[in-house]
N, C-alpha and C positions, 0 to 999 in steps of 0.2 A: 258460104262459108264468113261469118264476122272475124274481121279482123281482130287482133290481141286487143289494139287500143277501142273498140266499138264495144269488145265482149267486155272491159274496165268500164265503159261508160255507161253498158247497161246495169252494170253492178252498182256503181255511183247513184244512177237513177231509184235502184230499190234501197238504197241507204236513205237517199231522200226522201222517200216516199215513208219509212218507218217513221224519221225522226220529226216530218212537218206534216204528217198526216194526208191522207187520201183528197180532203178538200182543198187545202192551198199549194199540194202536190200539182192537181189536177189543171188549178190557176196560173200559177206561176210557171211550171217544169215542165209540163205537159208536151208543149211546142218546143222546146228546146232541142238542138242538136248537136252532137261533135262534130266541128268543123276537120278540126287536127289536132295534133298532140305533137308540140316543134320544142323539143329539150326539154325544158322543164317546164314549158308556158302551156298551158290547154287552150285551145280556142273553138269558143261555145258560139252559137247562133241562136238568135230568138227571130220572130218575124215581124215584130214592131218595135219601133225609138221607145214607148213607154214599159216594155215589158223588160227590155234592159236596163233602162233606168232604174226600175223598181226593183229587178232581181239585185242589179248591183249595188244599192243602197242598201238593202234588206239581209240579204241572203249570200253577199262576197265569202264573209267569213266561212258560213255553213258548205257553201258551196267547194272552198277550196280543201277544209277539213275532210270532207267526203272522199274529193280526189285522193287525198294523202293518205287516208286510210286504204285504198287500194294500191297507190302508186307513190310511196313516199318522195321519190324525186321531185315530184312537181312542186311549184313554188309559187305558182302564179295561175289564175283563171282568169282569162280574156273572154269578152262576151261581146260580141257584133251582132248587124242587123240584117238580115239575110238577103239578099240583093232577089228582087221581085223577077229577075227574067231567067233565074235560075228552078224558079217553082214549077212542077207540072201540075198541078191543082191549084184552082183558089185559095186562097188561105182562110181561115174559119176567122169572121171580121173580131178585130181586136182593139183597146182603146187605145187611142193615139198617146205620145208623150204628154200632149199639153193640147188642149183643145183651143190654144192662143192659134195655131195656124189653119184654125178651119175656118176659112172665109164665111162670112154671113152676107150673102146679098141679095137684094132685094127678095122677100121671105116670099114664099109662093102658097099657096093653099093645096092641101088634098084631103080628100073625103075622108071623116072620120073613121069611117069602117074599112078603107083603103089603109091608113095607117094604121091602125090597130091589126090589121090582118098583115103586114111588113113586119109590124112591131113585135109580133108574138112567138115564144118559143114553141117548142114541143114540150108539150104537158097536158096535164089533166085538168079539164074543166074550166079554170085559171086563166088557160089563152085565151079565150077570148076576148080578155080585157088589155091583153099584152103584157100581163106580169109574168116574173120570175117564176121558175118551177116550185112545184108546192112538193110535201111529204104528205101523202096520204095518213101516216102514223103520228103527226106532229097535231093534236087535236086537244081542247078542253080534258078530255073523257082519262086520255093517257098523260096528264101532265101529273106529277106528283108533287102537293103541296107540303110543304114544311115551314120551320120558321123563320129562314134564310129567303123564302118567298114568295110569303102570304101576301103581300103588301102591294107587288107587281103583280101575282096572280088576280088579285082583287079587282085590282085598278085595269087590267086588259079584261077580264069579265066584263066589268061595267060597259068599257067600250065597246065591247062586241054584241052587249044584247040591246044596248041604246038603238032608238028605233028613228030615221029621218023626221027632223023637225023639231025634235027634242034637245032642250038647251044642253051643248058641250062643258062635259062640267071638268076634264081633265086634259088640256090643249096646248100644246103636245103633249101627249105620254110618252116621257124618254126614260127607258129602262136601260141598265149597263151594268155591266158583269164582267168578267174574265168569261177564257174558252170553255164549253161544255157546263155551262151552270144553267142553261135554259132558255137565254135570251130568244134565239129565232124559234124554240119551239112556241113560247109563248103569241110571238108574232105570228106564225103562220095559224097558229088555232083561231086566232083572231080574225085572218082571211078565212077558214074553213068555216068558223060560226056565221060571218058576215054574208058571204055569197052562196051558203045553203039557203038565206029568205032572198027572195028576189026583192026586195023592199030597199034595200040598199048597194050601189058600188063599192065594192073593196079592191083595191091594189095593194100587192104584195111585191116590192122590188128592192134588190139590191143596191148598193151606190154603185156598185160596177153596172150594174143593167139599166139606172137612171144616167151615168156617163155616155152608156153606149149609145143609150136613144136621145140623148140631146145632142151628143155630135153627129148620129146619123141624122138627124133633121136638120140639121145646120146643112149637112151634104147635100141634100136632096130636096134643099128650099123648102122645107115642111116644117118648120118652127115652129108658124103659130098655130099650125093644125095641132104638133105634139106638145103644144101650152094648153089648148081647149080640152085636149083628151086628159090630161092632169089634171085640169082644174073643174071638171066634170065629174071626176071622183068623191063619192062622198066619205070613204073612209083612205087613207093613204098610207100606207106602212112602209118603209124605207129600212132596212137592215144593214147592218157593219157600215155606220156611219163615218168612221175612222179613215175608211176607204177612200171618201170623196175626194178628190182633187183637181185640180185646175181653176182659176181665178172664173172665168167664162160661167164656169159648172154650177162653180158655187153660188155665183149671183144671181143662175136662174133658180136654183135649189131655195134660194133665200124668198125671191118673187112669187116662188109657187108654193110654198109655206106660207109667207104672207096672205099671200091671195085665197087658199083654204081656210086660213081659221079668221079671217076678217071676214069668208062667208059663213061663217058657223060649220064648216066640215072639219071630221075629227083627223089627225094626225100622229100616228104611234112611229118611233121609233127607236133603236138601239144601236150600242155602240159597246168598246170594250172599255169604255172609260167616261167619266162623267163629263158634260159639254163645257165648263171650262178649263178640261184637260187637253183640247183638241184643238189644239197650236196650230195646225194646219188649216184649220176652219176661219172665214172671216167673224171679226168682232159682232157683226151685225147678227149674223148664225148664230155663233154662242148665246147672246145675249137673248134673242128672241125663243132657243131652248131650253135655257135657264129659266125663261119666265113661265116654262107650264109645271106639270108635276114630274118630279125626277127622283128616281126610284133607282137603288141599287140592290143588286140580287146578292146576296153574300154565298162564303163558302158552304157548302153541304157539310151539312152535320152529320154525326156518326147514325142517328134514327132513321135521317132521312135517306141517307144511302142506303139502307137497308130496307126501305121500304121502296125503293125503287129499282132496286134487284129482284124484291119479289114480285112487283108488276112486270118486270121482263121477262123472269122465268114464266108466270101465268102467259104473258102471250107469246111465247117457244112453245106453249104447250098445246097451245090451239093448233099449231101445226105438226107437233111433233109429240104428241099423247104419252110415250113411253118417256120423256125427257122430266127427270127428278133431282133437285139440287138441297140435302140435308141442310137444315136448320144451321149447325155448326160451320157449315162451309159457306153458308151467304152471310154468318155472322163473322167468321173470317176475311172474307174479301171485304164487306162493309168496315171494317177496322183498318184494313191495312192500304187500301185502295183510295185513296182520298183526294187526288186530282181535281177530276171533276165526273159528270155523267157519263160524256163518251169512254171514260177508262171503264165504267160500270158495266156500261154494256157490253164494250169488248168483251170485258173478262166473262159474260155470258155468255157469249159468242163462241168463245173459246171451249167452254165446258160444253157447249152444245155440240159443237164441233166433234172434238175427241170422243163424248159419248155416242154422236153416231158413225161416226168412222171406226172407230176400233169397238163398239158393244159394251166396252165397259163403263161399267156405274160411276158416277162421281162420287170422289173420294175426297176427301184434307188432303193425302198426299199427290192427287191429280189438281187438284186446286192449287195448293204451293209452285208445283213446278209450273203450272201455266201461266199464274197472272205474274210471276216472280219481277219480270220487265216492268208491271203497271206500277208496282210500289216504288212512290218515289218519296223522296224526302220532304217535308212539309214546308212549302212555300213561305219565308218570310211575310209580315203585312206590308201590303204596298204602301209605299208613305207619298203624299203629295205636298208638292212646293208649298201649296198656301199653308199647310201643317205646318211645313219649317219654318215659314217666316212667323204663323202667330207664334210658336212655342219660342223661338228665338227673342222675339220682341218680349214678349213674357217677361222669360229669364234675364235678359237685360235692363229692362225698364224703359225701352224705347215702342214708339209705335209702329204698326206695320208700313204706314204712310211714309216714314223715318226711315225704313228699309229700301223703300222704292223710289226715294226723292235724290236729289243731287247734293243733300247736304254733303260737307267732308268734313265735319267736327269728330274730334277722337271717339267721342260716345257714339256714334252711329257707324262710324266706316269698320271698329273692329267688328260688331255684331252682323253688320253686312256680309264682312268677307266670310263668317264662321256661316253665316244662312248659305252664302252660294257654293262654301266648303261640303255644308252637309247636303245641299242640293245635288252636286255632282257624286258624292260617295252614296248617297243613298236611293238614288232615283236612276231611271235610264236616260234621263234627260240629256241632250247634246248641249255643247257650250252656249251655242246661239240662242239655243230655245231657254235658257238658264238666265243666260242675258237679258232676252226680252220680259222675261218673269219679273226682273228686278228693274222695272221702270225704261226699258229697252236699251238695255246697256252693252255695247261690244262684247264679242266672246273672248277678246283680248283682258279684256277687265275681269271676267270671270276668272281666267285661266291665272291670271295675277295672283287675285282672293284666294285661289285654291293651293298656289304654290306657297304663297306667305303662310295660310294657317298651317299646311303641311310642316313647313319649316320650322313654324312657332311650338307646334306641340312637342315636339324632340325632346326638348330641354327647357320647356315650360310645363312643369307638371300641374300647376293650379288650372293651364287652359286646355291640358287633357283631360284633366276630371270633368272640367264644365263639360267640356264637348262628349264624354261619355255619359254622363247626364243627359245631356241633350237628346242623344241617340238612344237613350233608354225608353226617355218620356214619347219619342217618335213613334218606336217600335211596340209599345204595350198594346 
């Protein structure tokens, strides 16, 4: 019988799973364990320093909030690395905190087939090349095209149908969008299409898989074979590039990217933001990525959401012939569930489960009840620091270069402070990140600017009005 603390931990994990989704939960929380609860402090453990660093940096507040929902007396959540001596089974390989600690002695060689066999996950078909697992459903046939993704779909299709030896039109092809808008679907569709023909070798890797493969190659002295395996690929597909960490890993990725492009091989990449917004990446990598075709996939419009729902219902009906969703119900879901495609699929799954488990037909009342938690407030437009700099420079009749320069004249200092203030209030960027984007300034300079403008707007009506005008222009 689990202890009361373990029972609470199980409930906390279910809250985490519901809030962050299954994919993120499996990546960062599945291996997390409860060590003990000491007064108002919860002590958790993870198997690697990388996981500790990542969860504390990105999810510490969410962990604390989920614990406080179950135990209001908890004031702090501490995460530590489990000692290797207490493990009873070999741990699942994870990426270390930094591959800087992975020494690179004289690099040995390994047969390419052996490397691929050691590097291959359990998946269907695609594992022969050592790629990340593929979802059988994510093909071009199942992708629903609409106004927000037409260009991305057309570019991906062009890449997929190209033949070996033909001139590469878009290289790299870089697709970026928010969560659940179809990036992974397109990348896996390119991979499936390429691997169905024997002419080209197509490899699909997540950024995490790339990091793990490189670190493993360093540790097993097979780095040269690892590089040769990657550079023998005709089409390299990299997903979730925003998770690529570590200077050595990024350097190797940059070398691989350059080698493939210079050799006329195709590279396809997806991330959750544009190349210029990936502050964690080296400038050389961002520059090379921006030199290809960069395509943004926008939010799903209502018409596209309705088509996606119809497609999902049709697919479900192949396995459950009696499943039927009336048109008005589909219209209601398309109108109210607006966040992303995964929410739409979740809505269909809920209706299907209710219909099959209870035997009741799908009605509007059922739909309203089942999807109410998927109806989220519309997200505001994502504002970029470059947009802020451009709009502020235009408003105050200075150049963007002036805002980034070291000039201290009054006609430049005030617009620069306003731009920094807007960057802090309208984006999720940290003070150090904002400082880097404003000519490499220290975070204390940004903090001073933010506090200065906050103090002025309280009694300077003209400045307050100017800032409101700027905010409206940026959010339109």
